[in-house]
C-alpha positions as CSV (number, residue, x, y, z in Angstrom):
1,X,-79.4,83.6,5.4
2,X,-79.7,79.6,6.6
3,X,-81.6,76.8,3.8
4,X,-85.3,76.3,4.0
5,X,-85.8,72.4,4.1
6,X,-87.5,72.6,0.7
7,X,-83.7,74.2,-0.5
8,X,-82.2,70.5,0.2
9,X,-81.9,68.0,-2.5
10,X,-80.2,65.0,-3.5
11,X,-78.2,67.0,-5.8
12,X,-77.4,69.4,-3.8
13,X,-75.7,67.1,-1.1
14,X,-73.8,65.1,-4.3
15,X,-72.6,68.7,-5.0
16,X,-71.4,69.9,-1.4
17,X,-69.3,66.2,-1.6
18,X,-67.8,66.8,-4.2
19,X,-66.9,70.4,-3.4
20,X,-65.6,69.7,-0.1
21,X,-63.6,66.3,-0.4
22,X,-63.7,65.2,-3.7
23,X,-61.2,63.2,-3.2
24,X,-62.7,61.0,-0.4
25,X,-64.3,57.8,-1.6
26,X,-68.0,58.1,-2.2
27,X,-68.7,54.2,-3.5
28,X,-66.8,50.6,-3.5
29,X,-68.7,48.6,-5.5
30,X,-67.0,45.1,-6.2
31,X,-63.4,46.0,-7.7
32,X,-64.5,49.6,-8.5
33,X,-63.7,52.2,-6.5
34,X,-64.9,55.9,-7.6
35,X,-64.5,59.3,-5.4
36,X,-67.4,61.8,-4.8
37,X,-65.2,63.7,-7.9
38,X,-65.6,61.0,-10.0
39,X,-69.1,60.2,-9.2
40,X,-70.1,63.8,-9.3
41,X,-68.6,63.6,-13.4
42,X,-69.9,60.4,-14.3
43,X,-73.7,61.6,-13.0
44,X,-72.6,64.9,-15.4
45,X,-71.8,62.9,-18.4
46,X,-75.0,60.3,-18.0
47,X,-77.3,63.4,-17.5
48,X,-76.4,65.0,-20.5
49,X,-76.6,61.6,-22.6
50,X,-80.0,61.4,-20.9
51,X,-80.8,64.8,-22.4
52,X,-79.4,64.0,-26.0
53,X,-81.9,60.9,-25.9
54,X,-84.7,63.4,-25.3
55,X,-85.4,62.5,-22.0
56,X,-86.3,65.4,-19.4
57,X,-87.9,67.1,-16.7
58,X,-91.2,64.5,-15.2
59,X,-89.9,62.1,-17.9
60,X,-89.6,58.3,-15.9
61,X,-86.8,56.5,-16.2
62,X,-87.1,52.8,-14.5
63,X,-84.2,50.9,-12.5
64,X,-83.9,47.6,-12.7
65,X,-80.2,47.0,-11.2
66,X,-78.2,45.5,-8.7
67,X,-77.6,47.4,-5.8
68,X,-73.6,49.3,-6.6
69,X,-72.3,53.0,-8.3
70,X,-74.4,52.1,-11.7
71,X,-77.4,52.0,-9.8
72,X,-76.6,55.3,-7.6
73,X,-75.1,57.2,-10.9
74,X,-78.6,56.5,-12.9
75,X,-80.4,57.7,-10.1
76,X,-78.8,61.2,-9.6
77,X,-78.3,61.6,-13.1
78,X,-81.9,61.5,-13.6
79,X,-82.8,64.0,-10.5
80,X,-79.8,66.1,-12.0
81,X,-82.5,66.4,-15.5
82,X,-85.7,66.4,-13.2
83,X,-86.6,62.9,-14.8
84,X,-88.3,60.6,-12.1
85,X,-86.6,57.3,-11.3
86,X,-88.9,54.2,-11.0
87,X,-87.0,52.1,-8.6
88,X,-88.2,48.1,-9.9
89,X,-88.0,45.3,-7.2
90,X,-86.2,42.8,-8.9
91,X,-88.1,39.9,-6.5
92,X,-91.6,40.8,-8.3
93,X,-92.6,38.6,-11.1
94,X,-92.9,39.6,-14.6
95,X,-97.0,40.3,-14.8
96,X,-96.4,42.5,-11.6
97,X,-93.4,44.7,-13.3
98,X,-95.7,45.2,-15.8
99,X,-98.4,46.5,-14.1
100,X,-96.4,48.6,-12.5
101,X,-94.6,50.2,-15.8
102,X,-98.2,50.4,-17.4
103,X,-98.6,53.0,-14.3
104,X,-95.2,54.4,-14.6
105,X,-95.0,54.7,-18.3
106,X,-91.2,54.8,-18.3
107,X,-89.1,56.4,-21.5
108,X,-86.4,54.5,-20.5
109,X,-85.8,51.2,-18.3
110,X,-81.8,50.3,-17.0
111,X,-81.8,46.8,-16.3
112,X,-79.2,44.4,-15.5
113,X,-79.1,41.5,-17.7
114,X,-80.3,38.8,-15.1
115,X,-83.3,40.6,-14.6
116,X,-84.2,41.4,-18.3
117,X,-86.6,38.4,-18.5
118,X,-88.7,39.9,-15.8
119,X,-89.3,43.0,-18.5
120,X,-90.7,40.8,-21.1
121,X,-94.5,41.4,-20.3
122,X,-94.0,45.2,-19.6
123,X,-94.0,48.1,-21.8
124,X,-90.7,49.5,-20.5
125,X,-89.7,51.9,-23.0
126,X,-85.9,51.3,-24.4
127,X,-83.8,49.0,-22.1
128,X,-80.5,50.0,-21.4
129,X,-78.4,46.9,-20.4
130,X,-75.9,47.7,-17.7
131,X,-73.2,45.1,-16.5
132,X,-73.5,43.3,-13.0
133,X,-70.2,44.8,-12.1
134,X,-67.5,47.1,-13.1
135,X,-66.4,46.5,-16.9
136,X,-64.2,49.3,-18.2
137,X,-65.2,48.4,-22.0
138,X,-68.8,48.1,-21.1
139,X,-71.6,50.1,-22.8
140,X,-72.6,51.8,-19.4
141,X,-68.8,52.6,-18.7
142,X,-68.7,54.5,-22.5
143,X,-72.1,56.5,-21.5
144,X,-70.7,57.4,-17.7
145,X,-66.9,58.4,-18.5
146,X,-67.5,60.0,-22.5
147,X,-68.5,63.9,-22.5
148,X,-71.5,65.2,-24.2
149,X,-71.7,67.8,-26.3
150,X,-73.1,70.8,-23.8
151,X,-76.6,71.4,-23.3
152,X,-78.4,73.6,-21.1
153,X,-79.5,72.0,-17.6
154,X,-82.9,72.4,-17.0
155,X,-83.6,74.8,-14.3
156,X,-85.2,72.8,-11.7
157,X,-86.8,73.5,-8.0
158,X,-85.7,70.8,-5.1
159,X,-89.0,69.9,-4.3
160,X,-89.6,68.5,-7.8
161,X,-90.2,64.5,-7.6
162,X,-87.2,62.3,-7.8
163,X,-88.1,58.9,-7.9
164,X,-91.3,56.7,-7.0
165,X,-91.3,53.1,-5.2
166,X,-94.3,51.3,-4.9
167,X,-96.1,49.9,-2.0
168,X,-98.9,47.9,-1.5
169,X,-102.2,49.5,-1.5
170,X,-105.5,48.3,0.1
171,X,-107.1,47.3,-3.5
172,X,-104.0,44.7,-3.5
173,X,-102.5,46.5,-6.6
174,X,-99.0,48.7,-5.2
175,X,-99.2,52.5,-5.5
176,X,-96.3,54.6,-7.0
177,X,-94.9,56.9,-3.8
178,X,-94.1,59.7,-5.3
179,X,-91.1,61.5,-3.0
180,X,-89.4,64.6,-3.7
181,X,-85.5,65.2,-3.7
182,X,-85.9,67.3,-0.7
183,X,-87.6,64.9,1.0
184,X,-85.0,62.5,0.6
185,X,-82.3,64.9,1.7
186,X,-84.1,66.0,4.6
187,X,-84.6,62.2,5.6
188,X,-81.0,61.8,5.1
189,X,-79.6,65.0,7.1
190,X,-81.9,63.8,9.9
191,X,-80.8,60.2,9.8
192,X,-77.2,61.4,10.3
193,X,-78.5,63.9,12.9
194,X,-80.1,61.2,15.3
195,X,-77.1,58.5,14.3
196,X,-74.1,61.1,14.5
197,X,-72.3,60.7,11.2
198,X,-69.5,62.1,10.2
199,X,-67.8,61.5,6.7
200,X,-65.8,58.9,8.2
201,X,-68.5,56.6,8.2
202,X,-68.4,53.5,5.9
203,X,-71.8,51.9,5.1
204,X,-72.2,48.2,4.5
205,X,-75.2,48.4,2.3
206,X,-76.9,45.4,2.3
207,X,-80.4,46.6,1.8
208,X,-81.5,46.8,-1.8
209,X,-81.8,50.3,-3.2
210,X,-85.3,49.9,-4.3
211,X,-86.1,49.5,-0.8
212,X,-86.8,53.0,1.4
213,X,-84.4,51.2,4.2
214,X,-81.3,50.8,1.4
215,X,-82.6,54.5,-0.1
216,X,-82.2,56.0,2.9
217,X,-79.3,55.0,4.7
218,X,-77.2,56.0,0.8
219,X,-78.5,58.8,0.7
220,X,-77.2,59.6,4.7
221,X,-73.9,59.0,3.4
222,X,-74.2,61.4,0.5
223,X,-75.6,63.7,3.4
224,X,-72.3,63.4,5.6
225,X,-69.9,62.5,3.2
226,X,-69.2,59.0,3.8
227,X,-68.8,56.0,1.5
228,X,-71.1,53.5,0.6
229,X,-69.6,49.8,0.5
230,X,-72.0,47.6,-1.7
231,X,-72.0,44.1,-0.9
232,X,-72.6,41.9,-4.3
233,X,-75.9,40.4,-4.9
234,X,-74.6,37.0,-4.9
235,X,-72.7,37.5,-1.5
236,X,-73.5,34.7,1.3
237,X,-73.4,35.7,5.0
238,X,-69.6,35.0,5.2
239,X,-68.8,36.8,2.4
240,X,-70.7,40.1,3.7
241,X,-69.1,39.6,6.9
242,X,-65.5,39.7,5.1
243,X,-66.5,42.6,3.0
244,X,-67.4,44.3,6.7
245,X,-63.9,43.7,8.0
246,X,-61.9,44.2,4.8
247,X,-63.7,47.8,4.0
248,X,-63.7,48.6,7.9
249,X,-67.6,49.3,7.6
250,X,-68.7,51.3,10.7
251,X,-72.4,51.1,10.3
252,X,-74.7,48.9,8.5
253,X,-78.8,47.9,8.8
254,X,-78.9,44.2,8.3
255,X,-81.5,42.2,9.1
256,X,-81.0,38.8,10.9
257,X,-80.8,36.7,7.9
258,X,-77.7,37.8,7.3
259,X,-76.2,39.3,10.8
260,X,-77.1,37.0,12.9
261,X,-74.9,33.7,11.5
262,X,-72.3,35.8,12.1
263,X,-72.2,34.8,15.5
264,X,-70.5,31.3,14.2
265,X,-68.2,33.3,11.9
266,X,-65.5,34.8,14.1
267,X,-67.5,38.3,13.5
268,X,-64.8,39.5,15.9
269,X,-61.2,39.2,14.1
270,X,-57.7,39.9,16.0
271,X,-60.1,41.7,18.6
272,X,-61.8,44.2,16.4
273,X,-65.1,44.6,14.8
274,X,-65.4,47.7,12.6
275,X,-69.4,48.2,13.4
276,X,-69.6,50.9,15.3
277,X,-73.6,50.7,14.9
278,X,-76.4,48.5,13.9
279,X,-79.8,49.7,12.9
280,X,-82.4,46.7,14.1
281,X,-86.0,46.7,14.6
282,X,-88.3,48.5,17.0
283,X,-91.5,48.0,18.6
284,X,-91.6,44.5,18.0
285,X,-91.2,43.8,21.4
286,X,-88.0,41.3,21.3
287,X,-85.3,43.5,21.9
288,X,-83.3,40.8,23.7
289,X,-82.7,39.6,20.0
290,X,-80.0,42.0,19.7
291,X,-78.4,41.5,22.9
292,X,-75.1,39.8,21.4
293,X,-74.8,42.8,19.0
294,X,-75.1,45.3,21.6
295,X,-72.5,43.8,24.4
296,X,-70.3,40.8,23.0
297,X,-69.9,43.1,19.6
298,X,-69.8,46.0,21.6
299,X,-71.7,47.7,18.5
300,X,-74.2,50.3,19.2
301,X,-77.9,49.1,18.6
302,X,-80.7,50.9,17.6
303,X,-84.2,50.8,16.3
304,X,-86.9,52.6,14.7
305,X,-90.0,52.8,12.6
306,X,-90.4,54.5,9.9
307,X,-92.7,53.7,6.2
308,X,-91.9,54.7,2.3
309,X,-94.1,57.3,2.4
310,X,-91.7,59.4,4.8
311,X,-88.6,58.3,3.0
312,X,-87.7,55.5,5.8
313,X,-87.2,55.8,9.5
314,X,-89.4,58.3,11.0
315,X,-88.2,57.3,14.8
316,X,-85.4,56.4,16.6
317,X,-85.0,54.4,19.9
318,X,-81.6,53.5,21.3
319,X,-80.8,49.7,22.9
320,X,-81.9,50.6,26.5
321,X,-85.0,51.8,26.1
322,X,-85.4,49.6,23.9
323,X,-85.2,46.9,26.9
324,X,-87.2,48.9,29.0
325,X,-89.9,49.4,26.5
326,X,-90.2,46.6,24.3
327,X,-93.1,47.8,22.3
328,X,-91.8,51.2,21.7
329,X,-90.7,52.4,18.5
330,X,-88.8,55.4,19.8
331,X,-89.0,59.4,19.5
332,X,-89.6,61.1,16.3
333,X,-86.5,62.1,14.4
334,X,-85.4,65.7,14.1
335,X,-87.2,66.3,10.7
336,X,-90.6,64.3,11.8
337,X,-93.1,65.0,14.1
338,X,-95.3,62.6,15.2
339,X,-98.9,62.6,17.1
340,X,-101.8,60.2,17.4
341,X,-105.4,61.1,15.5
342,X,-109.2,59.2,15.5
343,X,-110.4,58.7,12.4
344,X,-112.1,62.2,12.2
345,X,-108.1,63.5,12.6
346,X,-108.5,64.8,16.0
347,X,-105.6,64.5,18.3
348,X,-105.9,61.5,21.0
349,X,-104.4,62.5,24.4
350,X,-101.4,60.5,26.0
351,X,-102.2,56.7,26.3
352,X,-105.4,56.5,23.8
353,X,-105.4,54.2,20.9
354,X,-105.2,55.7,17.7
355,X,-103.7,56.0,13.9
356,X,-100.2,56.8,14.5
357,X,-99.9,59.8,12.1
358,X,-96.3,62.1,10.7
359,X,-95.5,64.9,9.3
360,X,-92.1,67.0,7.8
361,X,-90.4,67.6,5.2
362,X,-89.7,64.1,4.2
363,X,-93.4,63.0,4.0
364,X,-94.2,62.0,0.3
365,X,-96.0,64.2,-2.1
366,X,-98.4,61.2,-2.8
367,X,-99.1,58.3,-4.9
368,X,-98.6,58.5,-8.3
369,X,-101.8,58.8,-10.7
370,X,-104.0,58.1,-7.7
371,X,-105.5,61.1,-6.0
372,X,-108.2,59.2,-4.3
373,X,-105.3,57.6,-2.3
374,X,-103.5,60.1,-1.8
375,X,-106.3,62.1,-0.2
376,X,-106.8,59.7,2.1
377,X,-103.3,59.1,3.0
378,X,-102.5,63.1,3.3
379,X,-106.1,64.7,3.5
380,X,-105.9,65.9,7.2
381,X,-102.5,67.8,6.8
382,X,-100.9,64.5,8.6
383,X,-99.3,61.2,7.0
384,X,-102.1,58.4,7.8
385,X,-99.7,55.5,8.4
386,X,-102.6,53.0,8.7
387,X,-100.4,51.7,11.6
388,X,-102.2,51.5,15.1
389,X,-100.8,52.9,18.1
390,X,-100.0,55.2,21.2
391,X,-97.7,57.5,22.5
392,X,-96.9,58.3,26.2
393,X,-96.4,62.0,27.8
394,X,-92.9,62.0,26.6
395,X,-93.7,61.6,23.2
396,X,-92.6,58.1,23.3
397,X,-94.3,55.9,20.4
398,X,-95.8,52.5,20.6
399,X,-96.7,50.1,17.7
400,X,-100.1,48.0,18.2
401,X,-101.2,47.0,15.0
402,X,-101.4,47.2,11.3
403,X,-104.8,48.9,10.6
404,X,-104.8,48.1,6.8
405,X,-103.8,44.3,7.3
406,X,-100.6,44.6,5.6
407,X,-98.0,41.8,6.4
408,X,-94.0,42.9,6.8
409,X,-92.0,40.4,5.9
410,X,-88.0,40.7,5.6
411,X,-88.9,44.7,5.4
412,X,-91.5,44.0,2.3
413,X,-95.0,44.6,2.4
414,X,-97.5,42.0,1.4
415,X,-101.6,42.8,1.0
416,X,-103.0,39.4,1.8
417,X,-105.1,40.3,-1.1
418,X,-102.7,39.9,-3.2
419,X,-102.3,36.2,-2.1
420,X,-105.7,35.1,-1.8
421,X,-106.0,36.1,-5.3
422,X,-103.8,33.1,-6.3
423,X,-105.9,30.6,-4.6
424,X,-108.9,31.6,-6.4
425,X,-107.6,30.7,-9.4
426,X,-107.3,27.1,-8.2
427,X,-110.1,24.4,-9.2
428,X,-109.4,22.3,-6.0
429,X,-109.8,25.5,-3.4
430,X,-113.3,25.7,-2.2
431,X,-111.9,29.1,0.6
432,X,-108.5,30.5,1.4
433,X,-107.1,33.3,3.4
434,X,-103.8,34.5,4.5
435,X,-102.7,36.7,7.3
436,X,-99.2,37.1,9.0
437,X,-97.4,35.4,11.7
438,X,-94.3,35.7,14.0
439,X,-90.9,34.8,12.4
440,X,-87.9,34.9,14.0
441,X,-86.1,35.6,10.7
442,X,-88.4,37.7,8.9
443,X,-90.3,39.5,11.4
444,X,-93.3,38.2,10.0
445,X,-93.9,35.2,7.6
446,X,-97.4,34.6,5.5
447,X,-99.5,31.8,6.4
448,X,-102.0,30.5,3.9
449,X,-105.5,28.8,5.4
450,X,-107.1,26.7,2.8
451,X,-110.4,24.8,2.5
452,X,-110.2,21.9,0.1
453,X,-113.5,21.2,-2.3
454,X,-115.1,17.7,-1.1
455,X,-113.3,15.1,-2.5
456,X,-110.4,17.2,-3.5
457,X,-106.1,16.7,-2.9
458,X,-103.7,19.1,-2.6
459,X,-100.5,19.1,-1.1
460,X,-98.5,21.9,0.2
461,X,-95.4,21.2,-2.4
462,X,-98.5,21.6,-5.1
463,X,-99.5,25.1,-3.7
464,X,-95.5,26.3,-3.8
465,X,-95.1,25.0,-7.2
466,X,-98.4,26.7,-8.4
467,X,-97.1,30.2,-6.7
468,X,-93.8,30.7,-8.4
469,X,-93.7,32.7,-11.0
470,X,-97.0,34.3,-10.5
471,X,-96.0,36.5,-7.5
472,X,-93.1,37.3,-5.9
473,X,-90.7,34.8,-3.8
474,X,-91.6,37.1,-0.3
475,X,-95.2,37.2,-0.5
476,X,-95.4,33.1,-1.4
477,X,-97.1,31.5,1.9
478,X,-94.1,30.0,4.1
479,X,-96.7,28.1,6.3
480,X,-100.0,26.5,5.0
481,X,-102.7,24.7,7.3
482,X,-105.7,23.0,6.0
483,X,-109.0,24.0,7.4
484,X,-112.6,22.4,7.3
485,X,-113.8,26.3,7.4
486,X,-112.5,29.9,7.5
487,X,-114.0,32.5,10.3
488,X,-116.0,34.8,8.4
489,X,-118.3,37.7,10.2
490,X,-122.5,37.9,9.0
491,X,-121.3,39.6,5.9
492,X,-118.9,37.3,4.7
493,X,-115.6,39.2,5.7
494,X,-112.9,37.0,6.6
495,X,-111.6,37.6,10.4
496,X,-107.8,37.9,9.7
497,X,-107.1,38.8,13.1
498,X,-108.4,34.8,14.3
499,X,-106.4,33.5,11.6
500,X,-103.2,35.0,13.2
501,X,-104.0,34.1,16.5
502,X,-104.0,30.5,15.8
503,X,-100.7,28.5,16.8
504,X,-98.0,27.7,14.0
505,X,-96.2,24.5,13.8
506,X,-93.3,23.4,11.8
507,X,-95.5,20.2,10.0
508,X,-97.2,23.8,8.3
509,X,-94.2,24.8,6.7
510,X,-94.6,25.1,3.1
């Protein structure tokens, strides 16, 4: 009997790899190399250690680690016992981490020592420090290599929650996007099918695992039996390019800030570029920016569109179609359906503008402890993405704009209200508002418009200094323009679209 999508989970993917090709490499992390058999045993040891510590189904375990084998091991061990991993973004400020922890209430946090200062204001449960790189004598290594007293593993359903990623919401507070193990596995399998992955794939993992793009790709390696090669947190572009060649990586999804500088660094060495495929952006109207990857490097470029709420990419489009339809996000992946709905939930015909909506086994369970937001997103039986778009007669989707006014910079979400709130604390500022503006490196950047009180002075440098420590670096304005007044409607609502339409000049750089 064929398996139902709900029968898949991260656990079934790992067990299949450990059974079918135990000696194949699962991860390359600095000097440490783990086979699937070794990874499975380490996950088992850590799972029993967690059970012995009283952690069980439904408990939350926060992860504040750099990418690598310890991160993946912790996530899989928590999943094996039914605990929910809370994937913390180490780019956030301590106050933001504290709010997430107050919402998620983790019983335990696995943290890299370089990030423990971010927990200064947080109720994070018991904090377990994990070494930056493999330390044979380290405490974490002892946990994952020492057999524990046998304990009965709980009976678990594949559709149980496996992790939470926090994403910005309409109030400016992040929402905990709750994903099932079956959803993550379905997304990974659909990704593999669309990309044609085999067990020979070697992923150059450069997107953080607290981000859905990084997680989807590493999960895809579990689905196809490939290898995840993790770049170091401190590796620069040259070191990452060296790693790509040294490990013969075949696939990656690297933002332009990483991959574009490779052009001047001898990307093709001895006539070889090991990459065979590269996931770039789509729907941004600038596919030509990837031309040197597709042609000069002879690497297949694909684009796509997705969200945290659907476990990553939900659509894909190949490079020739990107050129022919530069604003298109492509066709839905095998595990996803896509449609366009009006505000009442009615399906709109081809070419008519509405809200892009998705459904399928990779859609989230809901938002943690936020029934109102969950109902708003899922109440029509489809995931309401908050993005405006259209579809043509062939099912090709087009992204037109973001209904929720989210700014997407370097793959991260920034809600304008979060930035505006910092300006509200500055005594020199009479009014301020921010918006997203086009940026060659990050897709979008945050631009702030500031009205000073009469007689007051404030420089761009002073504003940037005040933002530090209060909000994540990627949320800080990259451009600041001083203006006499902001455009507002009759009831005082800021017209952000008018701000976004204003030109950006180099002298506005913060």
